[in-house]
C-alpha positions in Angstrom: -15.1 -28.7 -14.5 -11.3 -28.6 -14.6 -11.4 -25.2 -16.5 -13.6 -23.7 -13.8 -11.2 -24.9 -11.1 -8.2 -23.4 -13.0 -10.1 -20.1 -13.5 -11.1 -20.0 -9.8 -7.5 -20.7 -8.8 -6.1 -17.9 -11.1 -8.7 -15.5 -9.7 -7.8 -16.4 -6.2 -4.0 -16.0 -6.8 -4.7 -12.6 -8.5 -6.7 -11.4 -5.5 -4.1 -12.6 -3.0 -1.3 -11.0 -5.0 -3.1 -7.6 -5.2 -4.1 -7.6 -1.5 -0.6 -8.6 -0.4 1.1 -6.0 -2.5 -1.3 -3.3 -1.3 -0.7 -4.2 2.4 3.1 -4.3 2.0 3.1 -1.0 0.1 1.0 0.6 2.8 3.4 -0.5 5.6 6.4 0.5 3.5 4.8 3.9 2.9 4.3 4.2 6.7 8.0 3.5 7.3 9.1 5.9 4.7 6.7 8.6 6.1 8.2 8.0 9.5 11.8 8.4 8.1 10.8 11.5 6.1 9.2 13.2 9.1 11.9 12.1 11.6 12.7 14.7 14.3 9.4 16.4 14.0 6.8 16.6 16.7 4.1 13.9 16.1 1.4 16.6 15.6 3.5 18.4 13.1 4.5 15.2 11.3 0.9 14.0 11.1 0.0 17.1 9.1 3.0 16.8 6.8 2.3 17.0 3.0 5.5 15.0 2.3 4.1 12.0 4.1 0.9 12.2 2.0 3.1 12.4 -1.2 4.8 9.2 0.0 1.4 7.5 0.2 0.3 8.6 -3.2 3.7 7.4 -4.6 3.2 4.0 -3.0 -0.3 3.7 -4.5 0.9 4.7 -8.0 4.1 2.5 -7.8 2.0 -0.6 -7.4 0.6 -0.6 -10.9 3.9 -1.3 -12.7 4.8 -3.8 -10.0 1.5 -5.7 -10.6 2.3 -5.8 -14.3 5.7 -7.3 -13.6 4.1 -9.9 -11.4 1.8 -10.9 -14.3 -1.4 -9.2 -13.2 -3.3 -7.6 -16.1 -3.8 -4.0 -14.9 -5.6 -3.2 -18.2 -8.4 -5.5 -16.9 -8.8 -3.4 -13.7 -12.2 -1.7 -13.1 -12.7 1.4 -11.0 -13.5 -0.9 -8.1 -10.1 -2.6 -8.3 -8.3 0.8 -8.3 -10.3 1.9 -5.3 -9.6 -1.3 -3.5 -5.8 -0.9 -4.1 -5.9 2.7 -2.9 -8.1 2.0 0.1 -6.0 -1.0 1.3 -2.8 0.9 0.9 -4.2 4.0 2.7 -5.6 1.8 5.5 -2.3 0.0 6.2 -0.4 3.3 5.9 -2.7 5.1 8.3 -2.7 2.4 11.0 1.0 1.7 10.8 2.1 5.3 10.7 -0.4 6.2 13.4 1.1 3.6 15.7 4.6 4.8 14.9 3.6 8.4 15.6 1.8 7.6 18.8 4.7 5.5 20.2 7.2 8.1 19.0 9.1 5.4 17.2 12.6 6.2 15.9 14.0 4.3 13.0 17.8 3.8 12.6 17.8 5.2 9.0 
């Protein structure tokens, strides 16, 4: 019984860590995308390949960070990789979309 509780807790902490990192990476990628496309018309910025490269970099950068945080990435299945990619993309898309729509300027 105690082993099951410890395993459930470890699985929960793993899930929370992966989800939190994916969300933070998505928002950070949106901020970087906004900085990279600063000064451009929102329509032009939205079709920028550079912003897409920022997103891909944010997705790929998470794997080493997860290893540093103690998550066994070798144990990831295709579903886990898709989850990380989708969560990062979703947060990036929404956050950057809001920034583009409101014509947000960042002081960087």
